[in-house]
C-alpha positions in Angstrom: 43.6 -53.5 -50.5 43.3 -54.7 -46.5 45.0 -51.1 -45.5 42.4 -49.1 -47.0 39.4 -50.8 -45.8 40.7 -50.7 -42.2 41.1 -46.8 -42.8 37.9 -46.6 -44.4 36.4 -48.6 -41.4 38.3 -46.2 -38.7 36.8 -43.2 -40.7 33.2 -44.6 -40.8 33.4 -44.9 -36.9 34.6 -42.2 -36.1 31.9 -39.9 -38.2 29.4 -42.3 -36.5 30.6 -41.5 -33.2 31.0 -37.8 -34.3 27.2 -37.8 -35.6 25.7 -39.5 -32.5 27.6 -37.1 -30.4 25.9 -34.5 -32.0 22.5 -35.8 -31.6 22.8 -36.8 -28.3 23.8 -32.8 -27.9 21.0 -31.5 -30.0 18.4 -34.0 -28.0 19.4 -32.6 -24.5 19.1 -28.8 -25.8 15.6 -29.3 -27.0 14.6 -32.2 -24.5 13.0 -34.2 -26.7 13.0 -37.1 -28.4 14.7 -37.7 -32.1 11.9 -38.8 -34.4 11.8 -41.6 -32.1 15.0 -43.2 -32.7 17.0 -41.6 -29.8 15.9 -40.7 -26.3 17.9 -39.2 -23.3 18.3 -40.5 -19.7 20.3 -39.0 -17.4 23.0 -38.4 -19.2 22.9 -41.3 -21.5 21.7 -41.5 -25.3 19.5 -44.4 -26.0 18.8 -45.9 -29.3 15.6 -48.4 -29.2 16.0 -48.9 -25.6 19.8 -49.6 -26.0 22.2 -47.4 -24.7 24.9 -45.9 -27.1 26.8 -43.0 -25.4 27.1 -42.0 -21.7 28.2 -38.2 -21.6 30.7 -37.7 -18.7 31.0 -33.8 -18.6 28.3 -32.8 -16.4 28.9 -29.3 -17.3 27.6 -30.0 -20.9 24.2 -31.2 -19.2 21.9 -28.5 -20.8 19.6 -29.1 -17.8 22.3 -28.9 -15.2 23.2 -25.4 -17.0 19.1 -24.4 -17.5 18.5 -25.1 -13.8 21.7 -23.3 -12.6 20.8 -19.7 -14.9 17.3 -20.1 -13.7 18.1 -20.8 -9.7 21.2 -18.0 -10.1 19.1 -15.6 -12.2 16.3 -15.2 -9.2 18.8 -15.5 -6.3 17.3 -19.3 -5.2 18.8 -21.1 -2.3 18.0 -24.4 -4.9 21.3 -23.3 -6.7 23.2 -26.2 -4.5 20.6 -28.8 -5.3 20.5 -28.8 -9.0 22.0 -31.8 -9.3 19.5 -33.4 -7.0 16.5 -32.0 -8.6 18.0 -33.7 -11.7 18.7 -37.1 -10.0 15.0 -37.0 -8.4 13.4 -36.3 -11.6 15.1 -38.9 -13.6 14.1 -41.0 -11.1 10.7 -40.0 -10.5 10.3 -40.3 -14.3 9.2 -35.8 -14.0 10.1 -33.4 -16.1 12.9 -31.3 -14.5 11.5 -28.3 -14.7 8.5 -29.4 -13.1 9.8 -28.8 -9.3 11.4 -25.7 -10.4 8.6 -24.1 -11.9 6.1 -24.7 -9.1 8.5 -23.5 -6.6 8.6 -20.0 -8.3 5.0 -20.0 -8.5 4.2 -21.0 -5.1 7.3 -19.4 -3.1 9.1 -17.1 -5.9 11.9 -20.3 -5.8 11.8 -20.2 -2.0 12.3 -16.7 -1.1 8.5 -16.8 0.7 8.1 -20.0 2.6 7.6 -20.5 6.1 10.2 -20.2 8.4 12.3 -23.2 8.6 10.2 -25.3 6.6 12.5 -25.8 3.7 8.6 -26.2 1.5 9.5 -24.3 -1.6 6.4 -25.9 -3.3 3.3 -25.2 -0.8 3.0 -28.9 0.2 0.8 -29.7 2.4 0.2 -26.2 3.2 -3.3 -24.9 3.8 -4.8 -23.0 6.3 -2.9 -23.5 9.7 -1.1 -26.2 8.8 2.3 -26.2 7.6 4.4 -29.6 6.0 8.0 -28.7 7.2 11.2 -30.6 6.0 14.7 -31.1 7.6 16.4 -30.1 4.3 15.6 -28.7 0.8 17.1 -32.2 -0.2 14.3 -33.9 1.7 11.6 -31.6 0.5 13.2 -32.4 -3.2 12.8 -36.0 -2.7 9.1 -36.1 -0.8 7.7 -33.3 -3.7 8.8 -35.3 -6.7 7.9 -38.8 -5.3 4.4 -37.4 -4.6 3.8 -35.6 -7.4 4.6 -38.7 -9.6 2.6 -40.8 -6.9 -0.5 -38.2 -6.3 -0.5 -36.6 -9.6 1.2 -38.2 -12.8 0.6 -41.7 -11.6 -3.3 -40.9 -11.9 -2.8 -39.1 -15.3 -2.7 -36.0 -14.4 0.2 -34.5 -16.6 0.2 -30.8 -17.4 0.2 -27.8 -15.2 -3.5 -27.5 -15.6 -4.5 -31.1 -14.6 -2.3 -31.1 -11.7 -3.6 -27.6 -10.6 -7.1 -29.4 -10.4 -6.1 -31.4 -6.8 -2.6 -29.5 -6.2 -4.3 -25.7 -6.0 -7.8 -26.3 -6.9 -8.8 -22.7 -6.0 -6.2 -21.2 -8.9 -5.1 -18.7 -6.9 -3.3 -16.0 -9.4 -3.6 -18.2 -12.4 -1.3 -21.2 -11.0 -1.3 -23.6 -14.0 -0.6 -21.0 -16.4 2.1 -19.7 -14.4 3.6 -22.8 -13.6 3.7 -23.8 -17.7 5.0 -20.7 -18.3 8.0 -21.5 -15.8 7.8 -25.0 -16.7 8.7 -23.6 -20.9 12.0 -21.9 -19.3 13.3 -25.5 -19.4 
């Protein structure tokens, strides 16, 4: 009898693990909370604030795939910075697609930027002033930190709200275009 119970217990554990893994994959692909029960932080699945599973294969991360496809499609020099964007976005608590969406609208994902600036986001560029970064990594870190500090922490969470300070002149329907590319992710 105990042997049957042990086998049944093991089968139930395996089924529960498979269900949790499936839920994690669905949550990553949809970038959403699952009925308030589960959430994704980085590559871990949490239930009620307690980590219940870590995903160890970075190639299965839907965010990584989406960014890689996006940067490849538009032949962006940000392609080698996919993991940096995910890591920095997680650290700052911003949507991982916000930096690429803004970069697409501001510079065609780095195709049209001031020479030697690594500034794909139009960050601190106005009039004759140009903010330059030593690398794309430094730019990603600075812009993400600034978006969190200056916009999101002040209640500006949508592109329309961010635009009021980031790009108040609204050239070329900035907010709508950022939202369009953000929806890609």
